[in-house]
Phi, psi and omega in degrees: 000137179216237214252197169060181186212160178286319170243118187295130182302324185299344183238012180248101182299132180281146181293343183269009178303136184212163176254130177256106184299335182278352184269339182073010181206147177301135183229166175220160184262141168265129186245149168280114185293346179283328188234343186080004181294138176283122181271320181187173176240147183224152182285148170270097185286128180270182184299323180295318180295317179298314180299321179295320179295321179292321177298317178298318178296322179299319180293334181275346187295319182299317179295313184294313178296325182291344177291340185066178188297321183294314180294319179295321180297323179300316179291318181292325176293323177295322177296316179301315181296324177294318178297323178295318180296329183252027186298322180291318178298317181296313180296321179297322178293316178300316180298320182293319185279334180257336185086358183290154179303152186302319181293326176295321177294320178297319178297322178298318179295322177300317178296320176304310185294319181295317180290323177299317178298315183296314184298313182291327181289322189259356184302317183297315181295319185282320190254349183291160182297138179212152177283143174231162183295142183264353172083176185291319186285335188235054181291345180272005183253142167266119183254127179231150178230131175222164179241124182255151178299150176286321183134261178244126179251129173264132181241126176246115190252165180264182182255342189284323168231077194288346177255308186294314184298305180294332179292341172296338172261315186299308184297320183284322177294317178295318180297329179281353176104011180267156164273156186226135169244121188250127174250100178285167174300147176291348175277341183224050182292331182295326178295317177297317179297321179297316179300313181293320182293319180291323176297321180296337177291330180260342173230077191281341192252358183227131180280061183288323181226112182229170185234143166239143182236156180149203185251209184300322182294331177291317177296319178296321178297323178295322178297330186257009189269007178087020175290165183268347174193148173246130172249115187241140170232128180170203183284162178297318180299316180290324177302322178294323178291322176298316179298320180295318179294319181290332180296335180299331182239015183053037176280121180293154184227150166245124188235116175246109188251202188283181180211165173222063195290149188249150169236125182251133180240113178276169184292339180261012183289155168284104189291326178298312180293321180296320179293317176303315182295319180297317182288316178294312183296330182267337190236348174297151186055032181055031178077007185266062182224125184295328176261018176288158180283125175241330180240139175233132172241121184236136179298136190306325185299334182240010188295315183300313181295317180298314180299318179299317180295318178296314182298319179301317181286319183294325182295338182279345185279140181229127174277160176162174181261357182280161185303327184273002182292146178279326183232144174270192181280172167282112191296318181263113186306324183297338182287337183301316182292327176296316178299314180300316182296320180294320179296313181296317180298319180299316181288319179297332182270007176109358176287168183227135178268117176264344172222128177069203183161197180304327181287354178285346181273107182226083187311139004273013184251155172228124177284158181302141179227128176239122183245140179234158177056045182267132180302144184295334181266009177284160180298326183294338179258325188269331186245155179291122181271315178062045176211176184281062181234150174228138167253132179239119179238144180275147175225152179292330180201170184288338176296321175292324177299316178297319179300314180292321179300316184282352179283348181289149174288341179271161176199065183265278180239183179190168181219139177231131171245110181196143179275310188274323191243017186304309183295318179300313181295321179300318181292336181274345181287136177276086182200166180279331183217151175216139170253136179249122180060030170199177181230131176058023182296329184298334181292326184271009178249100187300335183281350180267134177289153182233128178166173187233189176229168179062221181289358175273357173106195182205165188090165184224140167250169180072154174066190180298321178297325178294323176293315181293336180299335184248031178214157176249133179290138178237117181258134180226129175243126183240128179288128179264324181201164179283126181277143175295337176253120180239082185284336188261061175200149176288350180266010180295146178286164183294333182279347188301305183293323178298320178296317179296320179297321177296319178298319180298316181296320181290315187279323189243359184270357182269000000 
């Protein structure tokens, strides 16, 4: 389970924005979406504050980068151990700000810790200086490649996985030697503050990792504050606005946007496991997962049985704010109407609800909804719903399923259940990640890169690619001795190029 949102939190002003006269600065409230209880207040940081935070981070970069991989790992390992000691407190905060069940919040923290460990452990191997081949023309050169920190990385995070998703950028950027300024969602500012505060306990004297809080204008200010890269998670529409703001200063961006992820069920699939995966992938975290399952294509020969198994499981799930609830609320109130509209459109267009229906939407909760025979051009199939809903459509064979899956403008993750053709089908899906005979497994494997194609964005977090995303390659060639062939000089002899041409024919012409 991971990240993003249908409407990105950084640009959607919350209705609970308020001014605290005793604070001397505009503030806003963080609310528990289950109860409406005010959890805390946070400042609305303006452009000047953001710029000041970035300047402080810039001053800290030389010290942090100068520690080299070993020194940084010591601090990051100390941070990891601190997060483990405070794991219950951290999970409780995530649960309070998002409304998700406590065990789901605990699982999110476990993913945070695992990825932090992987990034700090492997940074030296992935980014450290290494010799590379110098080639035919330059045998007298020693060629080395290293990866240097970018400087200051700005991270704009979502609310649905408010710790794990941004840490996919934060942990890797810090491990690569960058300073980080993090703008969390205004729906989950406390999670961002907790991350920065705990890091400050192990790095107390340098603003290597700091937080700015607020709404869309705060995120926009971060894009324009002179950072060396922005890592954004949110909707495709907001991602385009982030890119436009960053284009003003040629600030590079990593953009992880929404998804409409598919689950394909072949005729030889284990239907029990496939049904479990469909329900978990589509309805855990109340469906608020960018790589969650939203579309299912099942081969007609096993469709009836599969639908029955999914419906049986989905009917048992109950949303609520109590400890035993399976699903939490829809964290962002505006999303409720989108979910309702998609359900109604699917039914109005000829689809059929086998579990739930329009009456399942009871703000702030949505009960599980399973829709079948929904037209491909309906909103429920074409657009990101971001709620505990599934559309299940029959296909004559898995080749048609792949065709329909790849017709989406999104391309984030995917799932295939098949015994004989699982790997083949996974490779044919137009997406950044695929799980075969499991669901969302790639997220829990720190060595695998995470990211999408098309309207799901570009760039990668996690794994070796995630480390390189926050570093610039530096190539160095050093002359070891004078070569008998000197092609790159006006003083080269007439035979030099002829000799090189003969070598090319001998070495590469066969």
